[in-house]
Residue, then its C-alpha position, 0 to 999 in steps of 0.5 A: x463463450x469468448x476466450x480471454x485474450x489477456x496473458x496470465x502474466x499480464x493478469x498477475x502483473x496488474x494484480x501485483x501492481x494494484x496491491x502495491x498501489x493500494x499498500x502505498x496509498x494506505x501507508x501514505x494515509x496512515x503517515x499523513x492522514x488523520x490516523x497520523x495524530x496517534x502516532x508517536x516518535x520512538x526516539x522521543x519516547x526513549x531519550x537518554 
């Protein structure tokens, strides 16, 4: 059996980076992709 040479700190950092990139990608897709058609502007909804 081989021992892992990667440090635990590097593994945690890469996991955090992967989650951050996934959330950023999902946010951009939601804001500018096909789901954005259903979004409304809250400032336009509540004009005084």
